[in-house]
C-alpha positions as CSV (number, residue, x, y, z in Angstrom):
1,M,112.9,118.5,59.6
2,A,110.9,116.4,62.0
3,S,109.9,112.9,60.9
4,S,106.3,111.7,61.3
5,D,107.8,108.5,62.7
6,V,109.0,110.4,65.8
7,H,106.5,110.7,68.7
8,C,106.5,112.4,72.1
9,G,105.2,110.6,75.2
10,T,103.4,113.7,76.4
11,G,99.7,112.8,76.6
12,C,100.1,109.0,77.1
13,T,97.6,107.5,79.6
14,I,97.3,104.1,81.3
15,E,94.2,102.5,82.7
16,F,94.1,99.6,85.1
17,P,91.8,98.5,88.0
18,G,92.7,100.0,91.4
19,S,94.5,103.0,89.8
20,Y,93.6,106.5,90.7
21,D,93.7,109.8,88.9
22,A,97.5,110.4,89.1
23,Q,99.8,112.8,87.3
24,L,101.9,110.4,85.3
25,L,105.6,110.9,84.9
26,S,106.5,107.9,82.9
27,I,105.2,104.6,81.6
28,D,107.9,101.9,80.8
29,W,107.0,98.6,79.1
30,S,110.1,96.4,79.6
31,G,109.6,94.8,76.2
32,M,108.2,91.6,75.0
33,S,110.6,88.7,74.5
34,R,110.6,85.3,73.0
35,G,112.7,82.4,74.1
36,S,114.9,80.2,72.0
37,I,115.4,76.5,72.2
38,P,118.9,75.2,71.5
39,T,119.0,72.5,68.8
40,T,122.8,72.1,68.5
41,H,124.0,68.4,68.5
42,M,127.2,66.4,68.1
43,D,126.8,66.4,64.3
44,T,126.2,70.2,63.9
45,T,128.9,71.4,61.5
46,A,130.1,74.6,59.8
47,A,129.0,75.6,56.3
48,T,130.5,73.4,53.6
49,G,133.9,74.6,52.4
50,T,134.9,76.5,55.5
51,T,137.4,75.8,58.2
52,Q,135.2,77.2,60.9
53,F,133.8,75.2,63.7
54,G,130.0,74.7,63.7
55,S,127.8,77.4,65.1
56,M,125.1,76.7,67.7
57,T,121.6,76.4,66.2
58,F,118.2,77.4,67.7
59,I,114.5,77.3,67.0
60,P,112.0,79.9,68.4
61,S,109.9,79.1,71.4
62,T,106.2,78.9,70.8
63,H,105.6,81.1,73.8
64,S,106.5,84.8,74.4
65,D,106.8,86.9,77.6
66,P,104.8,90.1,77.3
67,G,107.1,91.8,79.9
68,E,106.4,94.2,82.7
69,I,104.9,97.7,82.8
70,S,106.3,100.3,85.3
71,V,104.4,103.5,85.9
72,E,105.8,106.4,87.8
73,F,103.6,109.2,89.1
74,H,103.3,112.1,91.5
75,L,102.3,110.6,94.9
76,N,99.2,111.8,96.7
77,P,99.4,110.2,100.1
78,D,95.8,111.1,100.8
79,T,94.6,108.8,98.0
80,T,94.4,105.1,98.6
81,L,96.0,102.9,96.0
82,N,94.9,99.4,96.6
83,I,96.5,97.8,93.5
84,I,98.9,95.3,95.0
85,D,96.1,92.9,96.0
86,A,94.0,93.4,92.9
87,D,93.2,90.5,90.6
88,T,94.6,90.2,87.0
89,A,92.8,92.6,84.8
90,T,93.2,94.4,81.5
91,V,95.7,97.2,81.4
92,T,95.5,99.7,78.5
93,V,98.2,102.1,77.5
94,E,96.9,104.8,75.1
95,F,99.2,106.9,73.1
96,P,98.5,110.6,72.1
97,E,97.7,109.8,68.5
98,G,95.1,107.2,69.7
99,A,96.9,103.8,69.3
100,T,96.5,101.5,72.2
101,W,98.3,98.5,73.7
102,A,96.2,96.3,76.0
103,V,97.2,93.2,78.0
104,K,96.1,91.4,81.1
105,A,98.4,92.2,84.1
106,F,98.7,92.2,87.8
107,A,100.7,94.3,90.3
108,T,103.9,92.9,91.6
109,G,105.3,96.0,93.2
110,F,104.4,99.4,94.7
111,E,107.0,101.9,95.9
112,T,107.0,105.4,97.1
113,H,109.8,108.0,97.3
114,E,109.6,110.9,99.7
115,P,112.8,113.0,99.4
116,L,113.7,116.0,101.5
117,E,112.7,119.2,99.8
118,D,111.5,117.6,96.6
119,K,108.3,116.1,95.2
120,M,107.0,112.8,96.3
121,T,106.6,110.1,93.7
122,G,105.3,106.6,93.5
123,S,105.7,103.7,91.2
124,V,103.8,100.5,90.3
125,T,105.2,97.5,88.6
126,L,102.7,95.3,86.6
127,K,103.5,91.8,85.3
128,A,101.8,91.4,81.9
129,T,100.4,88.0,81.1
130,G,99.1,86.6,77.8
131,V,99.0,88.2,74.4
132,A,99.2,92.0,74.1
133,V,96.7,93.5,71.7
134,I,98.1,96.4,69.7
135,T,95.5,98.6,68.0
136,A,96.7,101.3,65.5
137,A,95.3,104.8,65.7
138,V,92.4,105.6,63.4
139,E,93.3,108.3,61.0
């Protein structure tokens, strides 16, 4: 029995300035991360009543990294993709059920792959900056 918590990526879209109407193969968001600040000091000890050495302690950073977004697509060499020089702008990933994730981003990489006797593909890497806005699908 399929779970309603399982979703398929078919139908996902991405919008960003400088993009063109490409046939998407994948969208990968590297993941958001948050740093940690070490707070361990010379008096840090183990829990009372144990013979263990003290463990390192940390506090969360107040800043997070929204990650990178990589997009792979069928390459059309007749279409100009001038994204690498584009300014920071809003990038929106829309999921098939209607949820969206939006964040400011700028391109840091553009690559193409032209294999012998196989389809040509391209990829763009976008560096996200600032806070990602996640909007749930409307039911």
